[in-house]
C-alpha positions in Angstrom: -10.4 4.8 -25.9 -13.8 6.2 -27.1 -15.0 9.5 -25.9 -17.8 9.8 -23.4 -21.4 10.4 -24.7 -23.9 13.1 -23.7 -25.4 10.9 -20.9 -22.0 10.3 -19.4 -21.1 14.0 -19.5 -24.4 14.9 -17.7 -23.7 12.4 -14.9 -20.2 13.8 -14.5 -21.5 17.3 -14.1 -23.5 16.3 -11.0 -20.9 14.0 -9.4 -17.4 15.4 -9.8 -15.5 18.5 -8.7 -15.3 21.7 -10.7 -13.6 21.6 -14.1 -9.9 22.5 -14.2 -9.4 25.8 -16.0 -6.5 27.5 -17.6 -3.2 25.7 -18.5 -3.4 23.1 -15.7 -5.2 20.4 -17.8 -2.7 19.0 -20.3 -2.9 20.4 -23.8 -4.0 17.9 -26.5 -5.4 15.4 -24.0 -9.1 14.4 -23.8 -11.1 16.9 -21.8 -11.6 16.6 -18.1 -15.3 15.7 -18.6 -14.4 12.9 -21.1 -11.6 11.6 -18.8 -13.8 11.4 -15.7 -16.7 9.8 -17.6 -14.3 7.3 -19.2 -12.9 6.3 -15.8 -16.4 5.8 -14.3 -17.4 3.6 -17.2 -14.2 1.5 -17.1 -14.4 1.2 -13.4 -18.0 0.0 -13.4 -17.1 -2.7 -15.9 -13.9 -3.8 -14.1 -15.0 -3.5 -10.5 -13.3 -6.0 -8.1 -15.3 -7.1 -5.1 -12.5 -7.2 -2.6 -13.3 -7.9 1.1 -11.8 -4.7 2.5 -14.1 -2.7 0.2 -17.1 -3.8 2.2 -16.1 -2.1 5.4 -16.0 1.5 6.7 -13.7 0.8 9.7 -10.7 3.0 9.3 -8.4 0.5 11.0 -9.5 -2.3 8.7 -8.9 0.0 5.7 -5.5 1.0 7.1 -4.5 -2.7 7.3 -5.5 -3.3 3.7 -3.6 -0.2 2.5 -0.4 -1.1 4.3 -0.6 -4.7 3.0 -1.2 -3.6 -0.5 2.0 -1.6 -0.6 4.3 -3.4 -3.0 2.2 -6.5 -2.8 -0.3 -8.0 -5.3 -4.0 -8.0 -4.5 -4.2 -11.8 -4.8 -1.7 -12.2 -2.0 -3.3 -9.7 0.2 -6.6 -11.4 -0.1 -5.1 -14.4 1.6 -3.8 -12.5 4.5 -6.1 -9.6 5.3 -9.1 -11.5 6.7 -6.8 -13.7 8.8 -4.9 -10.7 10.2 -8.2 -9.0 11.0 -9.5 -12.1 12.8 -6.3 -12.2 14.9 -6.2 -8.5 15.6 -9.7 -7.1 15.0 -9.1 -3.7 16.6 -6.2 -1.3 17.1 -6.3 -2.1 20.8 -6.0 -5.8 20.1 -3.0 -5.1 17.9 -1.4 -2.9 20.5 -1.9 -5.6 23.1 -0.4 -8.3 20.9 3.2 -9.5 21.2 5.4 -8.2 18.3 6.4 -11.8 17.5 2.7 -12.7 17.1 2.2 -9.8 14.7 5.2 -10.7 12.7 4.2 -14.3 12.6 0.7 -13.4 11.2 2.5 -11.2 8.6 4.9 -14.0 7.4 4.5 -14.5 3.6 3.6 -11.0 2.7 7.1 -9.7 2.7 8.4 -6.3 3.7 8.1 -7.1 7.3 8.9 -3.5 8.4 5.3 -2.7 7.4 4.1 -5.0 10.2 6.3 -3.4 12.8 5.2 0.1 11.7 1.5 -1.0 11.9 2.1 -2.4 15.4 3.8 0.8 16.5 1.0 2.9 15.1 -1.5 0.8 17.1 0.6 1.4 20.2 0.4 5.1 19.7 -3.3 5.0 19.1 -4.0 2.9 22.1 -1.9 5.3 24.3 -2.9 8.6 22.9 -6.2 8.3 20.9 -8.3 5.9 23.0 -7.7 3.1 20.5 -9.0 5.1 17.5 -7.2 6.3 14.4 -6.9 10.1 13.9 -9.6 11.3 11.5 -7.4 13.6 9.4 -4.6 13.2 6.9 -2.3 15.2 9.1 -3.0 13.1 12.2 -2.5 9.8 10.3 0.8 10.9 8.7 2.1 11.6 12.2 1.8 7.9 13.0 4.7 5.5 12.4 4.8 4.1 8.8 1.9 6.1 7.4 2.7 8.3 4.4 0.6 10.7 2.4 -0.8 8.0 0.0 -1.8 5.7 2.9 -3.4 8.5 4.8 -5.3 9.6 1.7 -6.5 6.1 1.2 -7.9 5.9 4.7 -9.7 9.2 4.3 -11.1 8.3 0.9 -12.1 4.7 1.6 -13.1 4.8 5.3 -14.4 8.4 5.6 -15.4 9.1 2.0 -13.6 12.4 2.2 -11.9 14.1 -0.8 -8.2 13.3 -0.8 -5.3 13.2 -3.2 -4.7 9.5 -3.4 -1.8 8.5 -5.7 -0.5 5.0 -6.0 0.7 3.0 -9.0 -2.7 2.1 -10.5 -4.1 5.6 -10.1 -1.0 7.1 -11.5 -1.2 4.7 -14.5 -4.6 6.0 -15.6 -3.6 9.6 -15.5 -0.3 8.9 -17.3 -2.0 6.7 -20.0 -4.6 9.3 -21.0 -3.2 12.7 -20.1 0.6 12.2 -20.7 0.8 9.4 -23.3 4.0 10.6 -24.9 5.9 12.0 -21.9 8.6 10.4 -19.7 9.6 11.0 -16.1 6.2 12.7 -15.2 6.3 13.8 -11.6 3.5 13.3 -9.1 3.7 17.1 -8.5 2.3 17.4 -12.0 -0.3 14.7 -11.5 -1.5 15.7 -8.0 -3.5 18.8 -9.0 -5.3 16.8 -11.7 -6.1 14.0 -9.2 -7.4 16.6 -6.8 -9.5 18.3 -9.4 -11.2 15.1 -10.5 -12.0 13.8 -7.0 -15.7 14.1 -6.3 -16.7 16.6 -3.7 -18.8 16.0 -0.5 -22.1 16.9 -2.2 -21.7 14.2 -4.9 -24.3 11.4 -5.0 -23.5 8.5 -2.7 -22.9 6.0 -5.5 -20.5 8.4 -7.2 -18.5 9.4 -4.1 -14.8 9.6 -3.4 -14.5 5.9 -2.5 -16.2 4.7 -5.7 -14.1 7.1 -7.8 -10.8 5.8 -6.5 -12.0 2.2 -6.8 -12.8 2.9 -10.5 -9.2 4.3 -10.9 -7.6 1.4 -9.2 -9.5 -1.2 -11.1 -9.0 0.5 -14.5 -5.3 1.0 -13.8 -4.9 -2.6 -12.8 -6.6 -3.7 -16.0 -4.3 -1.6 -18.1 -1.2 -3.3 -16.6 -2.8 -6.7 -16.9 -3.3 -6.0 -20.6 0.4 -5.4 -21.1 0.2 -1.6 -20.8 2.2 -0.2 -17.9 2.1 3.6 -18.0 3.6 3.8 -14.5 7.0 3.1 -16.0 6.9 6.6 -17.4 6.5 8.1 -13.9 9.5 9.9 -12.4 8.9 7.8 -9.3 9.0 4.4 -11.1 11.6 2.0 -9.8 11.9 -1.6 -10.9 11.7 -4.0 -8.0 15.0 -5.7 -7.3 15.3 -9.5 -7.4 14.3 -11.1 -4.1 16.1 -14.4 -4.2 19.7 -14.0 -3.0 19.2 -10.5 -1.9 19.8 -9.0 1.5 16.0 -8.6 1.8 15.6 -12.4 1.3 18.2 -13.1 4.0 16.5 -10.7 6.4 13.2 -12.5 5.9 14.8 -15.9 6.3 16.4 -14.9 9.6 13.2 -13.3 11.0 11.3 -16.6 10.2 14.1 -18.7 11.9 14.1 -16.6 15.1 10.3 -16.5 15.3 10.3 -20.3 15.2 12.2 -20.4 18.5 10.1 -18.8 21.3 12.8 -19.5 23.9 15.5 -18.0 21.7 18.2 -19.4 19.4 21.9 -18.7 19.2 23.1 -16.4 16.4 25.7 -19.1 15.5 22.9 -21.6 14.9 21.0 -19.1 12.8 24.1 -18.5 10.7 24.8 -22.2 10.3 21.2 -22.9 9.2 21.1 -19.9 6.9 24.2 -21.0 5.2 22.8 -24.5 4.7 19.8 -23.0 3.1 21.9 -20.7 0.9 24.1 -23.6 -0.3 21.0 -25.8 -0.9 19.7 -23.0 -3.1 22.9 -22.9 -5.1 24.2 -19.7 -3.5 27.4 -19.0 -1.6 27.6 -19.0 2.2 26.8 -15.7 3.8 29.7 -13.5 4.9 29.9 -13.3 8.7 30.2 -9.5 8.6 27.1 -9.3 6.4 25.2 -11.6 8.8 26.3 -9.5 11.8 25.1 -6.3 10.1 21.7 -7.8 9.2 21.3 -9.0 12.8 22.2 -5.6 14.2 19.7 -4.0 11.8 16.9 -6.4 12.8 17.5 -5.9 16.5 17.6 -2.1 16.1 14.3 -2.2 14.1 12.6 -4.3 16.8 12.1 -7.6 15.0 13.6 -9.5 17.9 15.9 -9.0 20.9 19.5 -10.0 21.6 20.1 -11.6 25.0 23.7 -12.6 25.3 24.3 -15.1 22.5 20.6 -15.7 22.0 18.2 -14.0 19.6 14.8 -13.9 21.2 11.4 -13.1 19.6 
């Protein structure tokens, strides 16, 4: 990539944090000033006007961040607005039936995220007057919210400096600062992410939120172009095949039970699941595996067991 010009370096000096000094910045890499100016330029050119980028509501941002975990943007675009219309506030989500929340989530996958979001709403309704905590520490204390999600809420909703590391952000730092290294840990990247994050006195258009949007859009474009630096991260793990997996069977069972508001027998669910598996060219599900999946789903709160019935 080309180096930044004089104009870009001047704009960087007024909008970003202090330069990293000493051995922290990787040897042989482009300078911090060049790196930051390059990200701003690429981000401006590649900006994606996504619906959750037009809001400041921390809850709406949280929903988008959780949906975007392990899910492509194009799929989240189809669900975020619909979910927000159904549950426009934390109190609305807390008051909703778990089955209704799971039904609205169907199609996004990783249904545990919906349960965790619902439980976080329950906590906020009970302990925070229906508001999200306004600190990373408070957010991380809620169910299902980790450091990256909390940092995203702080950056995008509150425009406060944060260390936000997800796959696209990670990709940009790996691509330019560690081009020949493997198994690079986030512990190495995190100080660089922090150092490049704009500080509170930065101009509004060059604030924390805009900076991370630039990183996200540039990182996404790198991967779309066939470059995937995130594979060189120590935290990279190839996603397992969904079809035929235990995860696929879990999702099928959840959908089947949610379709029966009055409940359905576990034997009926097993029979129907096996019909679906055989139709797909797979073997019938072992009864012990089925029982273990049902036990897990009940324990996790996806539905209840009442005698022989599974009830949403």
